[in-house]
Residue, then its C-alpha position, 0 to 999 in steps of 0.5 A: m400726081k403732082l399737078g399743083s402747088v401749095r403756096h404761101s402769100f401773105l393773107a392770100m386766099p387759095h386759087p387754082h393754077k396751071m399744072g406743075g405751078g399751081s398754087l394754094s395761097l395761104f397765110l404766112i404767120l412769121l417771116g425772117l427768123l434769124i435761125k442758123m440753118g444746117s446743111s443739106g439733109p436734116p438740120r445739124a444736130p446739137s452735141i452733148l458737151p463735157d461739163g463746163s466745156d461750152n461757156s456759151l451755155s452760161d448765160r442760159r442756165q438760169s432759164t434751164m429747167a434740167q440739163f444732161v451732161t457727159v464727162n470727157e465725152t462729146f456725142v452728136l444727138k440725132h433723135m429724141a423720143l418720148d414715152p407718153q406712159s412713163g414720161s421717159v425720154y430717149v435720145g439717139a446719138i452717134n454710137r449711143l442710146y440714152e434713157m432719161d427720166p422726165n427730169l433728164r436724169l440719166e437712167a441707162t446708156v447703150v453703146t451702139g457703135p462703132k461696129l464692124d460693117n461693110p455696105n456691100c454685105h447683107a443686113s445680117g452681116c458679112e460671112s467674114d469680119s475681115n471684109s468689114e471695118l469699124t464704122n460709126n453707127v448714126n441713129k436714123v430712126l428712134l420711135v416708141d411703140t407704146n403697144s408693144r412697149t418697145l423702143i425702135s432704133c435704126g442705125s446707119v450700119a447693117q444696111g439701116a436695119c433696126h433693133k427693138y429694145n425693151l422699154t422696161n430695160i433698154t440695156l437688155p439684148p435687143e431684138f434685131a431685124p435684118h431688113a434694110v430700112a433706113a439710109n446706110d450713111g450718116r448724111s442721107s435722110t430717113f424719116a419714119f413714124i408709126g401710123p394706121s393702115k387698113y389693108l384688106w380686112a386688117v386694121a393695124n399700126v405699121l411703120y411708114v418709112g421714107t428713105t433717101f437712095t444712097n447707092n452705097g452698096d448693091y443692096r441699096h437697089d432693093v430699098p424703096a423710097i417710101s414703104s409701110r412695114n409691119l412692126y413685128n420684124f419690119d418686113y413689108a406690111e403687104y407683099s404679094f404679086a398684086k400688091q406691095s406696100m412700097l413706092r420706088i423712084d425709077v432706076k433711070y433717075r434715082d441716082h441724081f433725083l435724090v429725095e430728102y424726107v423731112y417729116g411724116f404724119n397721119a391725119s384722118d384717112y391719109v399719111y403724108f410725107v414732107l420732102v425736098q427734091k429737085q424741081s425736075y427729075l430730068h438730066g440737064f435741068e439742074e438750073q431749076g433748083y429745088a422745091s419742097r413738096l407734100a406727098r399723100m396716100c390713103i391708109t387703105d392703099a396697100n399698093y401705093d396707087t393713091y400716091t400724089e404730091v403737091t408743091l409747098e410754097c412759102t413766100g414773104q411779104d417782100g416776094v422772097k421765096y423760101n423753097i427748102v423746108q427744114d422741119s415741120k410739125v402737125i398741130g391743132a390750131s389755137e383760137g387765134l391761129a384758127k381765126s387768122l386762117g378762117i378755120k375752126q379751133g383745133e383743126l389740123v395745121l402743118v407748121a413748116v420752117f423754110a429757108q431760101s436755097q443758096g442758088i440752085t443747090n439745096e444748101p440753105q441760107s441763114k434766114s428762114a421763114v415759118c409758114v402755116y398750112s390748113m390741112r383742110e385747104v391742103d386736102a382740097k388742093f389734092s382733090e382739085n388736082i386729081h379732078m383736073c387729071l380726071n376731067g382732062s384739064v391736064e395731060n399728065r401727072n408730072m411724076d414720071y420718076i415714080s417706078g411703074p407709073i399708073l397709066d404711064g403717067k397720063c391723065y384722062k383724055p377729053g372726048v373719051s367716054n367715061l365708059d371707055f375710060f373706066h373700061h381701059s383704066s386699071i383698078h389702080f386709077i379707080r383707087i385714085i378716084q375713090s380717094v377723091f369722091f369717097s373716104c379712103 
């Protein structure tokens, strides 16, 4: 359900708005940071350079606490994960995994590529290596599972399948799970995180994954946009005739309506994804450009029926709109920030870095802005939007790009009795009502 926006105007307070352009005005704490932004997709990653090859580091070495360098090699870094129990740092690069101690002393290296690969083959591999070619393996997901004491690493080869490494020794042969999870090219986005699920009577952590559609091989048509997967073999956490823990972009739109997944997190009874997508999913409306949005669903929802979206807006004092989110993080508000936002110290806020797009593309300009959203205000906007759909204030939920939309994307019609509405509505819509009036 995409019925409103979350907008940032300087020191403005939240107020409702019409469907598709609704707003929640919050507080912009910092504007115009001269940060060089990367290309479309995740920001460009730094490189590990050979010792002494980058003279630009010399001016900063006095403030550098620790440094990791390689000899006569350059590797592009993609992700970092921290083991909170041991303090070890894990770095995923192109064709490499690194393990370092808390002082960044190298402890282990694992070569992950190049590997023989063919995007037209299953994740388990091709029947014959003659159909494959050496391909760089770009790290797409790197997570520490503290419960199983494993390191989850998903690369761009083998349909984005994942390996599980033993945290006690990552050089041991990893456990491979032949399921297409991540994007199977170097540029398309994937964001994954471990979070709670409460499906039926089971309470367990799962892997929540957002993956951009690549169309790089026939097997990609089976990969959902968002899914929750068990941590044992990364199969879907729920998969039956009635419930499937996934969400798909409709096949009519997914080739051109590509969604970039920037960040994801769990807060309370919900999971969220920060994403960038076109303003319109329809052909011929490219001139509307791109928008940043926040998606939400209940952790009790094994069928993703409660999936909703709001638009994130970040506007400077000069009226400039920064529409492309580059990165974000959920943190507890400090005393000063909480006072500025009118919330309690320690309440969750979403901190997001935005850039202004280059025209109607999703390419970022060089200047950026940092906006802060109170999660309490964000959740209030989600609830308000759902209420507007239920009471007939709007006619549809403006999310026709979702495959199998609930009630064909329509909202409750004024003049129809509540009894008739509940009689004709599916259990899916009732779950959305539950997410508003009750806890998930």
